[in-house]
TORVEXMI-160801 format. One record per residue (C-alpha): x, y, z; residue in three letters; residue number from 0. Coordinates in Angstrom, 1 decimal. Example, Ala and Ser with C-alpha at 12.3 -4.5 7.8 and 13.67 -1.06 7.14 Angstrom:
2
px = 12.3 py = -4.5 pz = 7.8 vogu = Ala donu = 0 $
px = 13.7 py = -1.1 pz = 7.1 vogu = Ser donu = 1 $
END
This chain:
260
px = 0.0 py = 0.0 pz = 0.0 vogu = Met donu = 0 $
px = 1.4 py = 3.4 pz = -1.1 vogu = Gly donu = 1 $
px = 1.6 py = 6.4 pz = 1.1 vogu = Met donu = 2 $
px = -1.4 py = 8.2 pz = -0.4 vogu = Glu donu = 3 $
px = -3.5 py = 5.0 pz = 0.0 vogu = Ser donu = 4 $
px = -2.4 py = 4.7 pz = 3.6 vogu = Arg donu = 5 $
px = -3.2 py = 8.3 pz = 4.4 vogu = His donu = 6 $
px = -6.7 py = 7.8 pz = 3.0 vogu = Ala donu = 7 $
px = -7.1 py = 4.5 pz = 4.9 vogu = Ala donu = 8 $
px = -6.0 py = 6.2 pz = 8.2 vogu = Ile donu = 9 $
px = -8.6 py = 9.0 pz = 7.8 vogu = Leu donu = 10 $
px = -11.3 py = 6.4 pz = 6.9 vogu = Asp donu = 11 $
px = -10.4 py = 4.3 pz = 9.9 vogu = Ala donu = 12 $
px = -10.7 py = 7.4 pz = 12.2 vogu = Leu donu = 13 $
px = -14.1 py = 8.1 pz = 10.8 vogu = Arg donu = 14 $
px = -15.2 py = 4.5 pz = 11.4 vogu = Arg donu = 15 $
px = -13.8 py = 4.5 pz = 15.0 vogu = Cys donu = 16 $
px = -15.7 py = 7.5 pz = 16.1 vogu = Gly donu = 17 $
px = -12.9 py = 10.1 pz = 15.5 vogu = Gly donu = 18 $
px = -10.0 py = 8.5 pz = 17.4 vogu = Tyr donu = 19 $
px = -7.7 py = 5.5 pz = 17.0 vogu = Ala donu = 20 $
px = -4.5 py = 4.4 pz = 18.6 vogu = Gly donu = 21 $
px = -1.2 py = 3.9 pz = 16.6 vogu = Val donu = 22 $
px = -1.1 py = 0.2 pz = 17.4 vogu = Glu donu = 23 $
px = -4.7 py = -0.2 pz = 16.3 vogu = Glu donu = 24 $
px = -4.1 py = 1.6 pz = 13.0 vogu = Leu donu = 25 $
px = -0.9 py = -0.4 pz = 12.4 vogu = Ala donu = 26 $
px = -2.7 py = -3.7 pz = 12.8 vogu = Thr donu = 27 $
px = -5.6 py = -2.5 pz = 10.6 vogu = Ser donu = 28 $
px = -3.3 py = -1.4 pz = 7.8 vogu = Leu donu = 29 $
px = -0.7 py = -4.3 pz = 8.2 vogu = Ala donu = 30 $
px = 2.2 py = -1.9 pz = 8.6 vogu = Val donu = 31 $
px = 4.6 py = -1.0 pz = 11.4 vogu = Thr donu = 32 $
px = 3.8 py = 1.5 pz = 14.2 vogu = Pro donu = 33 $
px = 6.7 py = 3.6 pz = 13.0 vogu = Gln donu = 34 $
px = 5.1 py = 3.9 pz = 9.6 vogu = Thr donu = 35 $
px = 1.8 py = 5.0 pz = 11.1 vogu = Ile donu = 36 $
px = 3.6 py = 7.6 pz = 13.3 vogu = Arg donu = 37 $
px = 5.2 py = 9.1 pz = 10.1 vogu = Arg donu = 38 $
px = 1.9 py = 9.1 pz = 8.3 vogu = Asp donu = 39 $
px = 0.2 py = 10.7 pz = 11.3 vogu = Val donu = 40 $
px = 2.8 py = 13.4 pz = 11.4 vogu = Ser donu = 41 $
px = 2.4 py = 14.1 pz = 7.7 vogu = Asp donu = 42 $
px = -1.4 py = 14.3 pz = 8.0 vogu = Leu donu = 43 $
px = -1.2 py = 16.5 pz = 11.1 vogu = Ala donu = 44 $
px = 1.0 py = 19.0 pz = 9.2 vogu = Glu donu = 45 $
px = -1.6 py = 19.2 pz = 6.5 vogu = Lys donu = 46 $
px = -4.3 py = 19.8 pz = 9.2 vogu = Gly donu = 47 $
px = -6.2 py = 16.6 pz = 8.3 vogu = Leu donu = 48 $
px = -6.0 py = 15.1 pz = 11.8 vogu = Leu donu = 49 $
px = -4.7 py = 15.8 pz = 15.3 vogu = Arg donu = 50 $
px = -1.7 py = 13.9 pz = 16.6 vogu = Arg donu = 51 $
px = -1.9 py = 12.6 pz = 20.2 vogu = His donu = 52 $
px = 0.4 py = 10.6 pz = 22.3 vogu = His donu = 53 $
px = -0.2 py = 7.1 pz = 21.1 vogu = Gly donu = 54 $
px = -2.9 py = 7.9 pz = 18.6 vogu = Gly donu = 55 $
px = -4.7 py = 10.4 pz = 16.3 vogu = Ala donu = 56 $
px = -8.1 py = 12.0 pz = 16.0 vogu = Ser donu = 57 $
px = -10.1 py = 13.9 pz = 13.4 vogu = Leu donu = 58 $
px = -10.0 py = 17.7 pz = 13.8 vogu = Pro donu = 59 $
px = -13.7 py = 18.0 pz = 14.3 vogu = Ser donu = 60 $
px = -14.3 py = 20.7 pz = 16.9 vogu = Ser donu = 61 $
px = -16.9 py = 22.8 pz = 15.0 vogu = Ile donu = 62 $
px = -18.8 py = 20.2 pz = 13.0 vogu = Ala donu = 63 $
px = -20.4 py = 17.1 pz = 14.3 vogu = Asn donu = 64 $
px = -20.4 py = 13.9 pz = 12.3 vogu = Thr donu = 65 $
px = -23.4 py = 13.1 pz = 10.2 vogu = Asp donu = 66 $
px = -26.4 py = 12.1 pz = 12.4 vogu = Tyr donu = 67 $
px = -27.2 py = 9.0 pz = 10.4 vogu = Ala donu = 68 $
px = -23.6 py = 7.8 pz = 10.7 vogu = Leu donu = 69 $
px = -23.7 py = 8.4 pz = 14.4 vogu = Arg donu = 70 $
px = -26.6 py = 6.0 pz = 14.7 vogu = His donu = 71 $
px = -24.2 py = 3.2 pz = 13.8 vogu = Val donu = 72 $
px = -21.0 py = 4.5 pz = 15.4 vogu = Glu donu = 73 $
px = -20.4 py = 2.6 pz = 18.7 vogu = Asn donu = 74 $
px = -23.9 py = 1.3 pz = 18.6 vogu = Ser donu = 75 $
px = -23.2 py = -1.7 pz = 20.9 vogu = Ala donu = 76 $
px = -21.6 py = 0.7 pz = 23.4 vogu = Ala donu = 77 $
px = -24.6 py = 3.0 pz = 23.2 vogu = Lys donu = 78 $
px = -27.0 py = 0.2 pz = 23.9 vogu = Gln donu = 79 $
px = -25.0 py = -0.8 pz = 27.0 vogu = Arg donu = 80 $
px = -25.0 py = 2.8 pz = 28.2 vogu = Ile donu = 81 $
px = -28.7 py = 3.1 pz = 27.6 vogu = Ala donu = 82 $
px = -29.6 py = 0.1 pz = 29.7 vogu = Arg donu = 83 $
px = -27.5 py = 1.3 pz = 32.6 vogu = Val donu = 84 $
px = -28.9 py = 4.8 pz = 32.4 vogu = Ala donu = 85 $
px = -32.5 py = 3.6 pz = 32.1 vogu = Ala donu = 86 $
px = -32.0 py = 1.6 pz = 35.3 vogu = Ala donu = 87 $
px = -31.3 py = 4.9 pz = 37.2 vogu = Leu donu = 88 $
px = -34.8 py = 6.2 pz = 36.4 vogu = Ile donu = 89 $
px = -37.6 py = 5.0 pz = 38.6 vogu = Pro donu = 90 $
px = -41.1 py = 4.2 pz = 37.2 vogu = Asp donu = 91 $
px = -43.4 py = 7.2 pz = 37.5 vogu = Gly donu = 92 $
px = -40.7 py = 9.7 pz = 37.0 vogu = Ser donu = 93 $
px = -40.8 py = 12.9 pz = 35.0 vogu = Ser donu = 94 $
px = -37.7 py = 13.6 pz = 32.8 vogu = Leu donu = 95 $
px = -36.3 py = 15.8 pz = 30.1 vogu = Phe donu = 96 $
px = -34.6 py = 14.2 pz = 27.1 vogu = Leu donu = 97 $
px = -32.4 py = 16.1 pz = 24.8 vogu = Thr donu = 98 $
px = -31.6 py = 15.1 pz = 21.1 vogu = Pro donu = 99 $
px = -28.9 py = 12.6 pz = 20.4 vogu = Gly donu = 100 $
px = -28.3 py = 9.0 pz = 19.4 vogu = Thr donu = 101 $
px = -27.3 py = 7.7 pz = 22.8 vogu = Thr donu = 102 $
px = -30.3 py = 9.5 pz = 24.3 vogu = Val donu = 103 $
px = -32.5 py = 7.8 pz = 21.7 vogu = Glu donu = 104 $
px = -31.1 py = 4.4 pz = 22.7 vogu = Ala donu = 105 $
px = -31.9 py = 5.3 pz = 26.3 vogu = Thr donu = 106 $
px = -35.5 py = 6.3 pz = 25.3 vogu = Ala donu = 107 $
px = -35.9 py = 2.9 pz = 23.7 vogu = Ala donu = 108 $
px = -34.6 py = 1.2 pz = 26.9 vogu = Ala donu = 109 $
px = -37.0 py = 3.2 pz = 29.0 vogu = Leu donu = 110 $
px = -39.9 py = 2.4 pz = 26.7 vogu = Ala donu = 111 $
px = -39.2 py = -1.3 pz = 26.9 vogu = Ala donu = 112 $
px = -38.8 py = -1.5 pz = 30.7 vogu = Thr donu = 113 $
px = -40.6 py = 1.4 pz = 32.4 vogu = His donu = 114 $
px = -44.1 py = 2.6 pz = 33.1 vogu = Arg donu = 115 $
px = -45.9 py = 5.8 pz = 33.8 vogu = Asp donu = 116 $
px = -43.2 py = 8.2 pz = 32.6 vogu = Leu donu = 117 $
px = -43.7 py = 11.8 pz = 31.7 vogu = Leu donu = 118 $
px = -41.2 py = 12.9 pz = 29.2 vogu = Val donu = 119 $
px = -40.5 py = 16.5 pz = 28.1 vogu = Val donu = 120 $
px = -38.3 py = 16.6 pz = 25.0 vogu = Thr donu = 121 $
px = -37.2 py = 18.6 pz = 22.0 vogu = Asn donu = 122 $
px = -36.3 py = 15.4 pz = 20.1 vogu = Ser donu = 123 $
px = -38.9 py = 14.2 pz = 17.7 vogu = Ser donu = 124 $
px = -37.2 py = 10.8 pz = 17.6 vogu = Ala donu = 125 $
px = -37.3 py = 10.4 pz = 21.4 vogu = Ala donu = 126 $
px = -40.9 py = 11.5 pz = 21.4 vogu = Ala donu = 127 $
px = -41.9 py = 8.9 pz = 18.9 vogu = Arg donu = 128 $
px = -40.1 py = 6.1 pz = 20.8 vogu = Ile donu = 129 $
px = -41.5 py = 7.0 pz = 24.2 vogu = Ile donu = 130 $
px = -45.0 py = 7.8 pz = 22.8 vogu = Gly donu = 131 $
px = -45.3 py = 4.4 pz = 21.2 vogu = Ala donu = 132 $
px = -45.1 py = 2.7 pz = 24.6 vogu = Ala donu = 133 $
px = -48.4 py = 2.2 pz = 26.6 vogu = Pro donu = 134 $
px = -49.0 py = 4.5 pz = 29.6 vogu = Gly donu = 135 $
px = -46.4 py = 7.1 pz = 28.7 vogu = Met donu = 136 $
px = -47.0 py = 10.8 pz = 28.5 vogu = Lys donu = 137 $
px = -44.9 py = 13.0 pz = 26.1 vogu = Val donu = 138 $
px = -44.6 py = 16.7 pz = 25.9 vogu = Gln donu = 139 $
px = -42.8 py = 17.7 pz = 22.6 vogu = Leu donu = 140 $
px = -41.4 py = 21.2 pz = 22.8 vogu = Leu donu = 141 $
px = -41.9 py = 23.6 pz = 19.9 vogu = Gly donu = 142 $
px = -39.2 py = 25.6 pz = 18.2 vogu = Gly donu = 143 $
px = -37.1 py = 25.8 pz = 15.1 vogu = Ala donu = 144 $
px = -36.9 py = 22.5 pz = 13.2 vogu = Trp donu = 145 $
px = -33.4 py = 21.0 pz = 12.9 vogu = Gln donu = 146 $
px = -33.3 py = 18.7 pz = 9.8 vogu = Pro donu = 147 $
px = -29.9 py = 17.4 pz = 10.8 vogu = Arg donu = 148 $
px = -31.3 py = 15.4 pz = 13.7 vogu = Asn donu = 149 $
px = -35.0 py = 16.0 pz = 14.0 vogu = Gly donu = 150 $
px = -34.7 py = 18.3 pz = 17.0 vogu = Ala donu = 151 $
px = -36.6 py = 21.5 pz = 17.9 vogu = Leu donu = 152 $
px = -34.3 py = 24.2 pz = 19.1 vogu = Ala donu = 153 $
px = -33.8 py = 28.0 pz = 19.6 vogu = Gly donu = 154 $
px = -35.3 py = 30.6 pz = 21.9 vogu = Ala donu = 155 $
px = -38.9 py = 29.2 pz = 21.6 vogu = Thr donu = 156 $
px = -37.9 py = 25.7 pz = 22.6 vogu = Ala donu = 157 $
px = -35.7 py = 27.0 pz = 25.5 vogu = Ala donu = 158 $
px = -38.6 py = 29.1 pz = 26.8 vogu = Glu donu = 159 $
px = -41.0 py = 26.2 pz = 26.7 vogu = Met donu = 160 $
px = -38.5 py = 24.0 pz = 28.4 vogu = Ala donu = 161 $
px = -38.2 py = 26.6 pz = 31.2 vogu = Ala donu = 162 $
px = -41.9 py = 26.1 pz = 32.0 vogu = Arg donu = 163 $
px = -41.3 py = 22.5 pz = 33.3 vogu = Trp donu = 164 $
px = -39.9 py = 21.0 pz = 36.4 vogu = Arg donu = 165 $
px = -38.8 py = 17.3 pz = 36.0 vogu = Cys donu = 166 $
px = -37.2 py = 14.8 pz = 38.2 vogu = Asp donu = 167 $
px = -34.2 py = 14.3 pz = 35.9 vogu = Ala donu = 168 $
px = -32.5 py = 15.4 pz = 32.7 vogu = Leu donu = 169 $
px = -31.0 py = 12.6 pz = 30.5 vogu = Val donu = 170 $
px = -28.7 py = 14.2 pz = 28.0 vogu = Thr donu = 171 $
px = -25.9 py = 13.3 pz = 25.7 vogu = Gly donu = 172 $
px = -23.2 py = 15.7 pz = 24.5 vogu = Cys donu = 173 $
px = -20.8 py = 16.3 pz = 21.6 vogu = Gly donu = 174 $
px = -17.8 py = 16.0 pz = 23.7 vogu = Ala donu = 175 $
px = -16.6 py = 15.9 pz = 27.3 vogu = Val donu = 176 $
px = -13.6 py = 18.2 pz = 28.1 vogu = Gly donu = 177 $
px = -10.6 py = 17.3 pz = 30.2 vogu = Ala donu = 178 $
px = -12.0 py = 19.7 pz = 32.8 vogu = Asp donu = 179 $
px = -15.3 py = 17.7 pz = 33.0 vogu = Gly donu = 180 $
px = -17.4 py = 20.2 pz = 31.1 vogu = Trp donu = 181 $
px = -20.0 py = 18.9 pz = 28.7 vogu = Leu donu = 182 $
px = -19.6 py = 20.4 pz = 25.3 vogu = Leu donu = 183 $
px = -21.7 py = 20.6 pz = 22.1 vogu = Asp donu = 184 $
px = -21.7 py = 22.0 pz = 18.6 vogu = Tyr donu = 185 $
px = -24.9 py = 24.0 pz = 18.2 vogu = His donu = 186 $
px = -25.8 py = 27.0 pz = 20.5 vogu = Glu donu = 187 $
px = -29.5 py = 26.8 pz = 19.6 vogu = Asp donu = 188 $
px = -29.7 py = 23.3 pz = 21.0 vogu = Glu donu = 189 $
px = -27.4 py = 24.1 pz = 23.9 vogu = Val donu = 190 $
px = -29.7 py = 26.8 pz = 25.1 vogu = Ala donu = 191 $
px = -32.6 py = 24.3 pz = 25.3 vogu = Val donu = 192 $
px = -30.4 py = 21.8 pz = 27.3 vogu = Ala donu = 193 $
px = -29.4 py = 24.6 pz = 29.7 vogu = Arg donu = 194 $
px = -33.1 py = 25.5 pz = 30.3 vogu = Ala donu = 195 $
px = -33.9 py = 21.8 pz = 30.9 vogu = Met donu = 196 $
px = -31.0 py = 21.5 pz = 33.4 vogu = Leu donu = 197 $
px = -32.3 py = 24.5 pz = 35.3 vogu = Ala donu = 198 $
px = -35.6 py = 22.7 pz = 35.9 vogu = Gly donu = 199 $
px = -34.2 py = 19.2 pz = 36.5 vogu = Ala donu = 200 $
px = -33.7 py = 17.6 pz = 39.9 vogu = Gly donu = 201 $
px = -30.9 py = 15.3 pz = 38.7 vogu = Arg donu = 202 $
px = -28.5 py = 15.2 pz = 35.8 vogu = Leu donu = 203 $
px = -27.8 py = 11.9 pz = 34.0 vogu = Val donu = 204 $
px = -25.2 py = 12.1 pz = 31.2 vogu = Val donu = 205 $
px = -24.9 py = 9.4 pz = 28.6 vogu = Val donu = 206 $
px = -21.6 py = 9.5 pz = 26.6 vogu = Ala donu = 207 $
px = -19.8 py = 6.8 pz = 24.8 vogu = Asp donu = 208 $
px = -16.0 py = 6.6 pz = 25.0 vogu = Gly donu = 209 $
px = -15.4 py = 8.6 pz = 21.8 vogu = Ala donu = 210 $
px = -16.9 py = 11.7 pz = 23.4 vogu = Lys donu = 211 $
px = -13.9 py = 11.9 pz = 25.8 vogu = Phe donu = 212 $
px = -11.6 py = 12.2 pz = 22.8 vogu = Arg donu = 213 $
px = -13.4 py = 14.9 pz = 20.9 vogu = Arg donu = 214 $
px = -13.7 py = 18.7 pz = 21.1 vogu = Ala donu = 215 $
px = -16.7 py = 21.0 pz = 20.6 vogu = Ala donu = 216 $
px = -17.0 py = 24.8 pz = 20.9 vogu = Pro donu = 217 $
px = -20.1 py = 25.3 pz = 23.1 vogu = Cys donu = 218 $
px = -20.1 py = 24.8 pz = 26.9 vogu = Arg donu = 219 $
px = -23.3 py = 23.2 pz = 28.2 vogu = Val donu = 220 $
px = -22.7 py = 22.4 pz = 31.9 vogu = Ala donu = 221 $
px = -20.3 py = 20.9 pz = 34.3 vogu = Arg donu = 222 $
px = -21.7 py = 17.8 pz = 36.1 vogu = Pro donu = 223 $
px = -21.7 py = 18.4 pz = 39.8 vogu = Gly donu = 224 $
px = -22.8 py = 16.8 pz = 43.0 vogu = Arg donu = 225 $
px = -25.6 py = 14.3 pz = 42.4 vogu = Gly donu = 226 $
px = -24.9 py = 14.1 pz = 38.6 vogu = Ala donu = 227 $
px = -24.2 py = 10.7 pz = 37.0 vogu = Val donu = 228 $
px = -22.1 py = 10.2 pz = 33.9 vogu = Val donu = 229 $
px = -22.6 py = 6.9 pz = 32.2 vogu = Val donu = 230 $
px = -20.0 py = 5.6 pz = 29.7 vogu = Thr donu = 231 $
px = -18.7 py = 2.2 pz = 28.6 vogu = Glu donu = 232 $
px = -15.0 py = 2.9 pz = 28.3 vogu = Ala donu = 233 $
px = -12.1 py = 4.0 pz = 30.5 vogu = Ala donu = 234 $
px = -12.2 py = 7.8 pz = 31.0 vogu = Val donu = 235 $
px = -9.0 py = 9.8 pz = 30.7 vogu = Pro donu = 236 $
px = -7.4 py = 10.4 pz = 34.1 vogu = Pro donu = 237 $
px = -7.7 py = 14.2 pz = 34.0 vogu = Ala donu = 238 $
px = -11.4 py = 14.0 pz = 33.2 vogu = Thr donu = 239 $
px = -12.1 py = 11.4 pz = 35.8 vogu = Arg donu = 240 $
px = -10.3 py = 13.6 pz = 38.4 vogu = Lys donu = 241 $
px = -12.3 py = 16.7 pz = 37.3 vogu = Ala donu = 242 $
px = -15.6 py = 14.9 pz = 37.5 vogu = Leu donu = 243 $
px = -14.8 py = 13.5 pz = 40.9 vogu = Gly donu = 244 $
px = -13.7 py = 16.9 pz = 42.2 vogu = Ala donu = 245 $
px = -17.0 py = 18.4 pz = 41.1 vogu = Ala donu = 246 $
px = -18.9 py = 15.6 pz = 42.9 vogu = Gly donu = 247 $
px = -20.2 py = 13.8 pz = 39.9 vogu = Ala donu = 248 $
px = -20.5 py = 10.0 pz = 39.9 vogu = Glu donu = 249 $
px = -18.9 py = 8.1 pz = 37.0 vogu = Leu donu = 250 $
px = -20.6 py = 4.8 pz = 36.1 vogu = Val donu = 251 $
px = -19.0 py = 2.3 pz = 33.6 vogu = Ile donu = 252 $
px = -21.5 py = 0.2 pz = 31.6 vogu = Ala donu = 253 $
px = -20.0 py = -3.3 pz = 31.4 vogu = Arg donu = 254 $
px = -20.9 py = -6.1 pz = 28.9 vogu = Glu donu = 255 $
px = -24.5 py = -7.1 pz = 29.3 vogu = Gly donu = 256 $
px = -25.5 py = -3.6 pz = 30.2 vogu = Gly donu = 257 $
px = -24.6 py = -3.8 pz = 33.9 vogu = Lys donu = 258 $
px = -22.6 py = -1.2 pz = 35.8 vogu = Ala donu = 259 $
END
């Protein structure tokens, strides 16, 4: 395989892995030495096509999220595990906010399959359909500006409507989790709605697959604090783990089989 073909294969592998891959993983995938991968990563980083990290590389996507349809299949098994653990944290009869996002949609499906008598307030049309199809559920779909990229309702109207509600919990995903523990996202119009929901939520439950701890996004959403739970399936970088612990948030790792 020539250098140009390897470069294309590395970028394709990063997209398929959720935006990050280790040097050893890439070397095995492309059947070349780690030294070759390190040289290729350096070349691609100089061209601005990826970011070089100690032991790996990531796509430079800090202002544009990956395509929503693609994210439905990225890390899908991990998202299902996270969803089952997160759903188990919600008692029957609860009221909760749900934000848009593929991991939140997986959680909505887990809740619909296992729970009863929920009241769900959401700006995600997908989550509303999933929960609304289950018997005995109540759904309040917020109005707002339609977002064709993910079927969400966003903007000032949606944020104002969210502020009218008080729910037991907010279940939310995010575009990224910073090393300082902050939840980050890509679109301010959706972030404004999430902040309004958080202000009216008694508890914060964050669902974030491991790739979110290796990404960057420009908008600050919130920093999980005391009483918040962050559910993921992978090892969390030490700096982020320390920051979450210092803020009082609980970190839960979803194991195989969907158990913590």
